[in-house]
C-alpha positions as CSV (number, residue, x, y, z in Angstrom):
1,M,30.1,1.3,3.9
2,N,28.2,-2.3,3.5
3,K,30.7,-3.8,6.2
4,D,29.5,-1.4,9.0
5,I,25.7,-2.7,8.6
6,E,27.2,-6.4,8.9
7,K,28.2,-5.6,12.0
8,F,25.1,-4.3,13.5
9,I,22.9,-6.9,12.1
10,N,23.2,-10.1,10.3
11,L,21.8,-10.0,7.0
12,D,21.3,-13.8,6.6
13,S,19.2,-13.7,9.4
14,N,15.4,-12.9,10.2
15,D,15.0,-10.1,13.1
16,L,11.8,-8.5,13.6
17,L,13.1,-4.7,12.6
18,S,9.3,-3.3,13.6
19,K,10.1,-4.6,17.6
20,M,13.5,-2.9,17.7
21,K,14.0,-0.3,20.1
22,D,13.4,3.1,19.2
23,N,17.6,4.1,19.1
24,D,18.4,0.9,17.1
25,K,16.0,1.4,14.3
26,L,18.0,5.0,14.1
27,E,21.2,2.8,13.8
28,L,19.7,0.6,11.3
29,L,18.1,3.6,9.1
30,N,21.9,5.3,9.3
31,H,23.5,2.1,8.1
32,I,20.9,1.6,5.2
33,K,20.9,5.6,4.2
34,N,24.5,4.8,3.8
35,Y,24.3,1.3,2.3
36,H,25.3,0.3,-1.3
37,C,22.8,-2.4,-2.9
38,R,24.4,-4.4,-5.6
39,L,22.8,-6.2,-8.4
40,R,22.6,-9.5,-6.6
41,D,23.2,-12.7,-8.7
42,K,19.9,-14.7,-7.6
43,L,17.7,-13.6,-4.9
44,D,15.5,-16.1,-2.5
45,I,13.0,-16.8,-4.7
46,D,10.8,-19.8,-5.1
47,P,12.0,-21.6,-8.1
48,N,8.5,-22.1,-9.2
49,Y,7.8,-17.9,-9.7
50,N,7.4,-16.9,-13.3
51,F,7.7,-13.6,-14.3
52,G,7.7,-11.2,-16.8
53,I,8.3,-7.3,-17.2
54,E,8.0,-4.2,-19.4
55,I,10.1,-1.3,-19.8
56,E,9.0,1.5,-20.8
57,F,10.8,4.5,-22.2
58,E,11.4,7.2,-24.4
59,M,13.9,7.0,-26.8
60,L,15.8,10.4,-27.9
61,Y,18.4,9.1,-30.4
62,N,20.0,6.4,-31.9
63,L,16.7,4.5,-32.0
64,D,17.7,2.2,-35.1
65,D,21.2,1.6,-33.6
66,F,19.4,0.2,-30.0
67,Y,17.2,-2.0,-32.2
68,E,19.8,-3.2,-34.7
69,E,21.8,-4.4,-31.3
70,F,18.6,-5.4,-29.5
71,E,17.1,-7.9,-32.1
72,Q,20.6,-9.3,-32.5
73,K,20.7,-10.2,-28.9
74,Y,17.7,-10.4,-27.1
75,K,16.1,-13.0,-29.7
76,D,13.7,-13.9,-26.9
77,W,12.9,-10.4,-26.1
78,Q,10.2,-8.1,-27.6
79,Y,10.2,-4.2,-28.5
80,E,7.3,-2.3,-29.4
81,Y,6.5,1.2,-30.6
82,E,4.5,2.7,-27.5
83,I,2.7,5.8,-28.5
84,S,1.2,6.6,-25.1
85,I,4.9,7.4,-24.0
86,G,5.5,9.7,-26.4
87,D,6.5,10.1,-30.2
88,W,9.6,8.2,-30.2
89,G,8.4,6.2,-26.9
90,G,8.5,2.4,-26.6
91,E,8.9,-0.6,-24.7
92,V,10.5,-3.5,-24.0
93,I,8.8,-7.0,-23.3
94,S,10.5,-9.8,-21.4
95,P,9.6,-13.9,-22.3
96,I,8.9,-15.7,-19.2
97,L,12.1,-15.2,-16.6
98,K,12.5,-17.3,-13.6
99,D,15.4,-15.7,-10.6
100,S,19.1,-16.7,-12.0
101,K,22.1,-14.7,-12.9
102,K,21.3,-15.1,-16.5
103,T,17.9,-13.1,-15.9
104,W,19.3,-10.5,-14.1
105,Q,22.5,-9.9,-16.3
106,Q,20.2,-9.6,-19.5
107,I,18.5,-7.2,-17.5
108,S,21.1,-5.2,-17.1
109,D,22.4,-5.1,-20.1
110,I,19.0,-4.3,-21.9
111,C,18.8,-1.3,-19.2
112,K,22.3,0.0,-20.2
113,L,21.8,-1.2,-23.8
114,I,18.7,1.8,-23.6
115,R,20.7,4.7,-21.9
116,I,24.1,4.4,-24.1
117,N,21.5,4.9,-26.8
118,G,19.5,7.7,-25.8
119,G,16.7,6.3,-24.1
120,M,15.4,8.0,-20.8
121,V,12.6,7.6,-18.6
122,N,9.8,10.2,-18.6
123,S,6.5,11.2,-16.8
124,K,4.6,8.8,-18.9
125,C,6.4,5.5,-18.0
126,G,5.8,2.8,-15.6
127,A,7.4,-0.6,-14.2
128,H,5.0,-3.7,-14.9
129,N,5.8,-7.0,-13.7
130,H,3.6,-10.0,-14.6
131,V,3.0,-12.9,-12.6
132,D,2.5,-16.7,-13.5
133,V,-1.4,-16.9,-11.8
134,T,-1.1,-20.1,-11.2
135,Y,1.3,-20.2,-8.6
136,L,-1.2,-19.1,-6.3
137,K,-2.9,-22.5,-6.8
138,N,-6.3,-21.8,-5.6
139,T,-9.0,-18.9,-4.8
140,K,-8.4,-19.2,-1.5
141,N,-4.7,-17.9,-2.0
142,F,-6.0,-15.6,-4.3
143,L,-8.1,-13.6,-2.1
144,N,-5.1,-13.8,0.3
145,F,-3.0,-11.6,-2.5
146,V,-6.3,-9.5,-2.6
147,R,-6.3,-9.0,1.0
148,F,-2.6,-8.0,1.5
149,W,-2.6,-5.9,-1.6
150,K,-5.7,-4.1,0.6
151,A,-3.4,-3.5,3.6
152,Y,-0.3,-2.3,2.3
153,E,-0.9,-0.8,-1.0
154,D,0.3,2.7,0.3
155,I,3.6,1.0,1.4
156,I,4.1,-0.6,-2.1
157,Y,3.1,2.2,-3.9
158,H,5.6,4.4,-1.9
159,F,8.5,2.0,-2.7
160,G,7.1,1.6,-6.4
161,T,8.2,5.1,-7.2
162,G,11.9,3.6,-7.4
163,R,14.5,6.0,-6.5
164,A,11.8,9.0,-7.8
165,T,10.8,11.3,-5.2
166,N,7.3,11.7,-6.2
167,M,4.8,9.6,-8.4
168,R,4.8,10.2,-12.1
169,Q,1.8,12.5,-13.8
170,R,-1.4,10.5,-14.4
171,T,-1.1,7.5,-12.3
172,D,-4.7,8.1,-12.8
173,L,-5.0,6.9,-15.6
174,S,-2.4,3.8,-15.9
175,A,-2.1,2.9,-12.4
176,L,-4.6,3.9,-10.1
177,P,-4.6,2.5,-6.5
178,I,-6.8,-0.4,-6.5
179,T,-8.1,-0.7,-2.6
180,P,-11.2,1.7,-3.1
181,Y,-13.3,-0.6,-5.6
182,W,-11.7,-3.8,-3.4
183,N,-12.8,-2.6,0.0
184,N,-16.7,-2.1,-1.5
185,L,-16.5,-6.6,-1.7
186,D,-17.4,-8.7,1.2
187,L,-14.4,-11.0,0.2
188,E,-15.5,-13.9,3.0
189,K,-18.9,-13.5,0.9
190,I,-17.5,-14.1,-2.5
191,K,-14.7,-16.4,-1.6
192,K,-16.6,-19.8,-2.5
193,D,-17.2,-18.1,-6.1
194,S,-16.0,-19.7,-9.3
195,L,-12.9,-17.9,-10.2
196,N,-14.6,-16.4,-13.1
197,T,-17.0,-14.7,-10.9
198,I,-14.5,-13.5,-8.4
199,V,-12.5,-11.9,-11.3
200,G,-15.7,-10.3,-12.6
201,K,-16.7,-8.9,-9.3
202,L,-12.9,-7.6,-8.4
203,L,-13.3,-5.8,-12.0
204,F,-16.9,-4.7,-12.2
205,G,-18.0,-4.7,-8.7
206,E,-21.0,-6.9,-6.7
207,N,-23.8,-6.8,-9.9
208,Y,-20.8,-7.1,-12.4
209,E,-22.9,-9.3,-15.1
210,N,-25.5,-6.2,-15.0
211,S,-22.9,-3.3,-15.2
212,D,-21.0,-1.2,-17.9
213,Y,-18.6,-0.1,-15.1
214,Q,-15.4,-1.3,-15.2
215,V,-11.9,-0.8,-13.8
216,K,-9.5,0.2,-16.0
217,G,-5.5,1.4,-15.9
218,M,-5.7,0.5,-12.1
219,G,-2.2,-0.6,-10.2
220,V,-3.1,-4.6,-10.1
221,N,-4.4,-5.6,-13.6
222,I,-6.4,-9.0,-13.1
223,Y,-8.4,-8.6,-16.3
224,N,-6.3,-11.4,-18.0
225,V,-6.8,-14.1,-15.0
226,K,-8.1,-17.0,-16.6
227,S,-7.2,-20.3,-14.3
228,L,-4.8,-21.1,-11.4
229,K,-4.7,-24.7,-12.7
230,R,-3.7,-24.4,-16.0
231,K,-0.7,-22.2,-17.4
232,F,-1.0,-20.3,-20.6
233,E,0.4,-17.6,-22.1
234,G,-1.2,-14.0,-20.5
235,N,-2.5,-15.9,-17.5
236,T,-0.8,-13.5,-15.7
237,V,-2.1,-10.6,-12.8
238,E,-0.3,-7.7,-13.7
239,L,1.4,-5.5,-11.0
240,R,2.0,-1.8,-12.5
241,Y,4.1,0.5,-10.7
242,T,3.8,4.1,-11.1
243,N,7.1,5.2,-12.0
244,G,9.2,3.5,-14.5
245,T,13.0,2.3,-14.7
246,I,15.8,1.8,-16.5
247,D,18.1,1.0,-13.4
248,A,18.5,-2.8,-13.3
249,N,18.5,-2.8,-9.2
250,T,15.6,-1.2,-9.1
251,W,14.0,-3.7,-11.7
252,Q,15.3,-6.7,-9.4
253,N,14.1,-5.0,-6.2
254,N,10.4,-4.6,-7.7
255,V,10.2,-8.2,-8.8
256,N,11.6,-9.0,-5.2
257,V,9.0,-7.4,-3.4
258,N,6.4,-9.0,-5.6
259,A,7.4,-12.3,-5.6
260,H,7.4,-12.6,-1.6
261,I,3.7,-10.7,-1.9
262,F,2.6,-13.7,-3.8
263,K,4.5,-16.3,-1.5
264,Y,3.3,-14.8,1.9
265,A,0.0,-15.4,0.1
266,L,0.3,-18.7,0.3
267,N,1.3,-18.8,4.0
268,H,-0.7,-21.4,6.3
269,N,-0.6,-18.8,9.1
270,F,-1.4,-16.2,6.7
271,D,-3.2,-13.4,9.3
272,K,-6.8,-12.5,7.6
273,E,-7.9,-10.5,10.6
274,K,-4.6,-8.5,10.8
275,M,-5.0,-7.3,6.9
276,E,-8.8,-5.9,7.4
277,S,-7.4,-4.2,10.3
278,L,-4.6,-2.5,8.5
279,K,-6.8,-1.8,4.7
280,T,-6.9,1.8,4.1
281,K,-10.2,3.4,5.4
282,N,-9.8,6.5,2.6
283,T,-12.2,6.3,-0.2
284,S,-11.5,9.3,-2.2
285,Y,-8.5,9.5,-4.3
286,H,-7.0,12.8,-3.1
287,D,-7.1,11.0,0.6
288,I,-5.4,8.0,-0.9
289,M,-2.9,9.7,-2.6
290,K,-1.8,11.7,0.2
291,S,-1.7,8.4,2.3
292,I,0.8,6.9,-0.3
293,E,3.1,10.0,-0.6
294,K,3.3,9.6,3.6
295,T,6.4,8.3,4.7
296,N,5.5,5.5,6.9
297,L,8.0,3.6,8.9
298,N,6.8,1.7,11.1
299,K,3.8,-0.3,8.9
300,A,7.0,-0.2,6.2
301,L,9.4,-1.8,8.8
302,D,6.0,-4.5,9.8
303,F,5.1,-4.8,5.7
304,A,9.0,-6.0,5.8
305,D,9.0,-8.3,8.7
306,T,5.7,-9.8,7.1
307,I,6.9,-11.2,3.9
308,F,10.7,-11.2,4.3
309,D,12.6,-13.9,6.0
310,K,16.1,-12.6,5.8
311,N,16.9,-9.1,6.7
312,I,19.2,-8.8,3.3
313,D,15.9,-8.6,1.4
314,K,14.7,-6.1,4.0
315,V,17.7,-3.8,4.2
316,Y,16.9,-3.7,-0.2
317,F,13.4,-3.1,0.5
318,L,13.6,-0.4,3.1
319,K,16.7,1.4,1.2
320,Q,13.9,2.1,-1.9
321,Y,11.4,3.1,0.3
322,L,12.6,5.2,2.4
323,F,15.4,6.8,0.7
324,K,14.7,8.9,-2.5
325,N,16.4,11.0,-5.1
326,K,16.9,14.8,-3.6
327,E,15.1,13.7,-0.3
328,D,16.8,14.2,2.9
329,L,14.8,12.8,5.9
330,D,14.6,13.4,9.6
331,L,15.5,9.7,10.6
332,K,14.4,10.7,14.2
333,K,11.6,12.5,13.4
334,L,10.5,9.6,11.4
335,V,11.5,7.0,13.8
336,K,9.8,8.9,17.0
337,S,6.5,9.2,14.8
338,K,4.0,6.6,15.4
């Protein structure tokens, strides 16, 4: 099956998928539908990009067996009890990671260890990815990240459900879309403020110094962002995808997308006007969730063309964005929808 797509496009090239003719888009989607996304040894991620993950799960049995083997083999990782997930809820917290064969093998092995000991993902589990914020270097790039997230949050959330068809329950308590709050701020007006002031306004609003209001449980957690120059533990942006996973391929895909979002924020050709035009006009939680649940092919293709420079990454992204468990898309109708 994987050979078929390679006859259609060169996976190492960078084609503008959003500019394809409808017939070519349809053929591409059929190839992607049948494409098997394997865990890759290494991604095309900047070696300066540092990240961490939190794998949430509920252990139905064999917790002691799991913990004994986990503690013996993965001394740099941590296991913590997580009551918010359930009576047997837990999470595995990684050390600082880089894109390497060792990293992805460890994540794969840990996910397998969780599964074979009765671990499962329930409706209260999320997938949290921490990113070293110093990668962004300055407030200009930090605000570019904010602009990009505002523009494509609906695509990112739809992708972030992983293989599940729907977002998990109680997303409103743990991974609430941030865009409505950020849309109230004029980023051009605050771009010359200090980092602490910018973060304060993004978290609490324009009058943050006199506000009792605090944004909690958001899909983008910037509460711990303290410096863009100095590296220290906890100085991260936390990207809280709605649906948890104990599938290594999904984790790799999530990390890859996040890494390329951050990379694009550094791009000298970052298109602020385009980001402004794409940001959602919805202000109610209900309307935003409806837009997230909708499959928007053209915007997803544009997203992929914007952040990725290899077709292989676009294929992996689109596979997870489009083809969910137990969901049979009408591809012809999807291609024709504008």
